[in-house]
C-alpha positions, -999 to +999 in steps of 0.1 A: +603-461+247+604-485+276+631-506+294+612-538+302+614-532+340+578-538+353+566-512+378+536-530+391+509-556+383+476-541+374+442-556+371+416-552+344+387-536+363+365-536+332+367-546+295+342-532+270+343-549+236+329-537+203+332-547+166+360-522+163+381-531+193+379-528+231+382-503+259+401-514+290+400-499+326+432-509+344+440-505+381+472-488+389+489-471+419+524-465+405+522-462+367+493-438+371+513-413+391+520-383+369+501-399+340+481-375+318+456-381+291+475-388+259+505-403+276+518-438+268+518-468+291+532-503+285+505-529+293+518-564+289+544-552+265+519-532+244+524-494+241+489-479+247+475-444+252+457-433+283+423-418+274+409-413+309+424-414+344+411-415+379+424-424+414+420-461+407+437-464+374+434-455+337+415-464+305+429-472+271+415-483+237+428-512+216+419-516+179+413-550+163+449-552+150+462-549+186+438-575+199+446-600+172+484-596+175+486-596+213+472-613+243+451-583+251+426-600+229+421-626+256+422-602+286+390-602+306+379-583+337+399-596+367+429-605+345+463-592+356+488-573+334+523-559+337+526-521+337+555-498+330+557-461+325+577-447+296+614-440+301+620-404+311+649-384+297+668-386+330+655-420+340+677-450+349+680-475+320+681-510+336+667-534+309+669-530+271+652-509+245+615-520+244+592-502+220+559-517+230+554-530+195+544-566+198+558-589+171+537-620+180+529-643+209+548-673+224+532-703+241+544-713+275+552-750+272+574-757+302+580-746+338+609-759+359+621-748+393+659-743+394+667-737+430+651-703+439+648-694+402+622-705+377+630-716+341+604-711+315+603-727+281+583-710+253+574-720+217+573-693+190+566-692+153+593-699+128+593-664+115+603-650+149+627-676+163+655-663+140+656-632+162+660-651+194+697-659+203+715-673+233+722-645+258+703-620+237+674-599+249+637-606+245+606-588+259+579-611+272+547-594+282+569-563+284+595-578+307+631-575+297+646-610+299+678-628+288+675-659+266+694-688+282+688-715+255+674-718+220+663-752+207+644-754+174+615-731+176+616-731+214+636-709+238+641-706+275+644-678+300+653-679+337+635-658+363+652-647+395+631-646+427+624-608+425+611-612+389+590-642+399+573-621+426+567-591+403+554-603+369+523-620+357+538-648+336+555-664+366+522-676+380+508-688+347+504-725+337+516-741+305+494-730+276+496-694+285+503-671+256+526-641+262+534-611+240+568-611+224+589-582+212+622-593+198+653-571+201+649-541+177+687-542+171+683-577+155+656-564+131+677-534+121+707-556+114+686-580+093+672-551+073+706-535+068+721-568+056+692-574+032+696-540+017+733-545+014+729-579-003+704-564-028+728-536-036+756-561-043+730-579-064 
């Protein structure tokens, strides 16, 4: 379980691809502290497992399903990623519940400065936009953000200066595809209501 509060930006030091998936070596100075083999790390919103660790960072493997569903499929050596360690039992909870299970990708279609903040507009597939609501939560590349507007199959988020300086997406141009995890509460409510309606049949 994660909170969507990015600890640091890491860099892909190497990417080794095979027909079955890929192995990534990611630089880290913060998320790697205390990390052990078998521990989880959130990389661009994807919950992965550390398989090797050294002083520069850690390695993880991604299967084809992960590469197809997330933007890790496009990550090459030199690419930057958001990193977050899992929430500890006594940790501070500052964002929202983020599982690290990517639901799909959204395309960055607009960037507009709003004073010191930055407003981003993203386009998402029809099957996911129903989970995006005004003032609701969404995780983009693992970052906990509040939705400020929904319009058709597009939505907008606003980044404060601190967030702009500490996440990857803030520096990306239109066309960038980010990982999306919708609020798990919305999916549970939908499932509950569907089951109830079937029961009333």
